[in-house]
SEROFI-399925 format. One record per residue: residue number from 1; residue in three letters; x, z negated, y negated of N, C-alpha, C in turn. Coordinates in steps of 0.2 Angstrom, whole numbers. Example, Ala and Ser with C-alpha at 12.3 -4.5 7.8 and 13.67 -1.06 7.14 Angstrom:
2
nunu, paba, n_X, n_Z, n_Y, ca_X, ca_Z, ca_Y, c_X, c_Z, c_Y
1, ala, 66, -39, 28, 62, -39, 22, 66, -39, 16
2, ser, 64, -35, 11, 68, -36, 5, 64, -39, 0
END
This chain:
114
nunu, paba, n_X, n_Z, n_Y, ca_X, ca_Z, ca_Y, c_X, c_Z, c_Y
1, gln, -139, 42, -80, -138, 36, -84, -139, 38, -91
2, leu, -142, 34, -95, -143, 36, -102, -140, 30, -106
3, glu, -137, 32, -112, -134, 27, -116, -135, 28, -123
4, glu, -139, 24, -126, -141, 24, -133, -136, 21, -138
5, ser, -136, 24, -144, -132, 21, -149, -135, 23, -156
6, gly, -133, 19, -161, -135, 21, -168, -140, 17, -171
7, gly, -143, 12, -168, -148, 8, -171, -145, 3, -176
8, gly, -150, -1, -178, -147, -6, -183, -153, -8, -188
9, leu, -150, -11, -194, -155, -13, -199, -154, -8, -205
10, val, -159, -6, -208, -159, -2, -214, -165, -3, -218
11, gln, -164, -2, -225, -169, -3, -229, -175, 2, -229
12, ala, -181, 1, -231, -186, 6, -231, -184, 12, -236
13, gly, -185, 18, -233, -183, 24, -237, -176, 26, -234
14, gly, -173, 22, -230, -166, 24, -228, -167, 29, -222
15, ser, -161, 30, -219, -160, 34, -213, -156, 31, -208
16, leu, -157, 33, -202, -153, 31, -196, -153, 37, -191
17, arg, -147, 38, -187, -147, 43, -182, -146, 40, -176
18, leu, -151, 40, -171, -150, 38, -164, -147, 43, -160
19, ser, -143, 41, -155, -140, 46, -150, -141, 43, -143
20, cys, -142, 48, -139, -143, 46, -132, -139, 51, -128
21, ala, -134, 48, -125, -129, 52, -121, -131, 51, -113
22, ala, -132, 57, -110, -134, 57, -103, -128, 59, -99
23, ser, -128, 56, -93, -123, 58, -88, -126, 58, -81
24, gly, -123, 61, -76, -126, 61, -70, -131, 67, -68
25, gly, -131, 72, -72, -135, 77, -70, -137, 81, -77
26, ser, -142, 86, -76, -144, 90, -81, -152, 88, -82
27, phe, -154, 89, -88, -161, 86, -90, -164, 92, -94
28, ser, -170, 93, -92, -174, 98, -95, -177, 96, -101
29, val, -179, 90, -102, -183, 87, -107, -180, 80, -109
30, met, -178, 79, -115, -176, 72, -117, -180, 69, -123
31, gly, -182, 63, -123, -186, 61, -128, -185, 54, -130
32, trp, -189, 51, -135, -189, 44, -137, -196, 41, -137
33, asp, -196, 35, -134, -202, 31, -135, -200, 25, -139
34, arg, -205, 21, -142, -203, 15, -145, -208, 10, -143
35, gln, -206, 4, -144, -211, -2, -143, -209, -7, -148
36, ala, -215, -9, -152, -214, -14, -157, -217, -20, -154
37, pro, -214, -26, -157, -217, -32, -154, -224, -33, -154
38, gly, -227, -35, -148, -234, -36, -148, -238, -29, -147
39, lys, -235, -24, -147, -238, -17, -146, -236, -14, -140
40, gln, -240, -9, -138, -238, -5, -132, -233, 0, -134
41, arg, -229, 2, -129, -224, 8, -130, -228, 14, -132
42, glu, -225, 18, -136, -228, 24, -139, -223, 30, -139
43, phe, -225, 36, -138, -221, 42, -139, -219, 43, -146
44, val, -213, 45, -147, -210, 46, -153, -208, 54, -154
45, ala, -204, 56, -149, -202, 63, -150, -199, 65, -143
46, arg, -199, 72, -142, -196, 75, -136, -193, 81, -138
47, cys, -187, 83, -135, -184, 89, -136, -182, 93, -129
48, ser, -184, 99, -129, -183, 103, -123, -176, 106, -124
49, gly, -173, 108, -118, -166, 111, -118, -166, 118, -122
50, asp, -172, 121, -123, -173, 127, -126, -174, 127, -133
51, gly, -174, 121, -136, -175, 120, -143, -182, 118, -145
52, arg, -187, 118, -141, -193, 115, -143, -193, 108, -144
53, ala, -197, 106, -149, -198, 99, -150, -205, 97, -152
54, asp, -207, 91, -150, -214, 88, -151, -213, 81, -154
55, tyr, -217, 79, -159, -217, 73, -162, -224, 69, -163
56, ala, -223, 63, -163, -229, 59, -164, -231, 60, -171
57, asn, -238, 60, -173, -240, 61, -180, -237, 56, -185
58, ser, -236, 50, -182, -233, 45, -187, -226, 46, -189
59, val, -223, 51, -186, -216, 52, -188, -215, 59, -190
60, lys, -220, 64, -189, -219, 71, -190, -217, 72, -198
61, gly, -212, 76, -199, -209, 77, -205, -204, 72, -208
62, arg, -203, 67, -204, -198, 62, -206, -192, 62, -200
63, phe, -194, 62, -194, -189, 62, -189, -188, 69, -186
64, thr, -182, 70, -184, -180, 76, -181, -176, 75, -175
65, cys, -178, 78, -169, -174, 77, -163, -170, 84, -162
66, ser, -164, 83, -159, -160, 89, -158, -156, 87, -151
67, arg, -153, 92, -148, -149, 92, -142, -142, 95, -143
68, asp, -137, 92, -140, -131, 96, -139, -130, 97, -132
69, asn, -132, 102, -129, -132, 103, -122, -126, 103, -119
70, ala, -120, 105, -123, -114, 105, -120, -111, 97, -119
71, lys, -114, 93, -123, -112, 86, -122, -117, 82, -119
72, asn, -123, 85, -117, -128, 82, -114, -131, 76, -118
73, thr, -131, 77, -124, -133, 72, -129, -139, 74, -133
74, met, -143, 69, -134, -149, 70, -139, -148, 66, -145
75, tyr, -151, 68, -151, -151, 64, -157, -158, 64, -160
76, leu, -159, 58, -163, -165, 57, -167, -163, 55, -174
77, gln, -164, 60, -178, -162, 59, -185, -169, 56, -188
78, met, -168, 50, -191, -174, 47, -194, -173, 46, -201
79, asn, -177, 49, -205, -177, 49, -213, -183, 45, -215
80, ser, -183, 43, -221, -188, 40, -225, -191, 34, -220
81, leu, -187, 30, -218, -189, 25, -213, -194, 20, -217
82, lys, -199, 18, -213, -204, 13, -215, -203, 7, -211
83, pro, -206, 1, -214, -206, -5, -210, -209, -4, -203
84, glu, -215, 0, -203, -218, 1, -197, -215, 5, -192
85, asp, -209, 7, -193, -204, 11, -188, -200, 6, -185
86, thr, -200, -1, -187, -197, -6, -183, -199, -7, -176
87, ala, -194, -6, -171, -196, -6, -164, -190, -6, -160
88, met, -190, -7, -154, -185, -5, -149, -186, 2, -147
89, tyr, -181, 6, -148, -182, 13, -146, -178, 15, -139
90, tyr, -182, 18, -135, -180, 20, -128, -179, 27, -127
91, cys, -173, 29, -125, -172, 36, -123, -174, 37, -116
92, asn, -177, 43, -115, -179, 45, -108, -177, 52, -107
93, ala, -177, 54, -101, -174, 61, -99, -177, 63, -92
94, leu, -180, 69, -92, -183, 72, -86, -177, 76, -83
95, ser, -176, 75, -77, -170, 79, -73, -173, 86, -72
96, ser, -168, 90, -72, -169, 97, -70, -170, 99, -63
97, gly, -168, 94, -59, -168, 95, -51, -175, 94, -49
98, leu, -176, 95, -42, -182, 94, -38, -181, 88, -33
99, pro, -186, 83, -33, -191, 83, -38, -189, 80, -44
100, pro, -192, 82, -50, -190, 79, -56, -191, 72, -57
101, met, -186, 69, -60, -186, 61, -60, -185, 59, -68
102, val, -188, 54, -70, -187, 52, -76, -182, 46, -76
103, ser, -178, 46, -81, -173, 40, -82, -174, 37, -89
104, trp, -173, 31, -89, -174, 27, -96, -167, 24, -98
105, gly, -166, 24, -104, -161, 20, -107, -163, 12, -108
106, gln, -158, 8, -109, -159, 1, -110, -163, -1, -116
107, gly, -163, 4, -121, -166, 3, -128, -162, 1, -133
108, ile, -163, 2, -139, -159, 0, -145, -164, -2, -151
109, gln, -162, -7, -154, -166, -10, -159, -165, -6, -166
110, val, -171, -4, -169, -171, -2, -176, -175, -6, -180
111, thr, -173, -9, -185, -176, -13, -190, -176, -11, -197
112, val, -182, -10, -200, -183, -7, -206, -185, -13, -211
113, ser, -181, -15, -216, -183, -20, -220, -187, -17, -226
114, thr, -191, -22, -229, -194, -20, -236, -190, -20, -242
END
């Protein structure tokens, strides 16, 4: 089970930090996707348990994901937010067990105003 928090409304140029708390197992990779109105869901970032991170080109240099493995929680620090970052953000996690399974959160809204 994944529980997201930290979304909301922010002005352009501002910052938000999203959290995704996982329960019910361990997860090798945790990440974030987002979906804006009228658009397809897209990859944003992912963090592995060993500290590796990947980002979409559109957020590289502005967003940073991190994990607290002890708390089974992932964070997405979002800086220099732009109106085009407005979307529903979904946490996802790949379980460490076999077979690996992907879990999704309910989503959390991020709105960036001009």
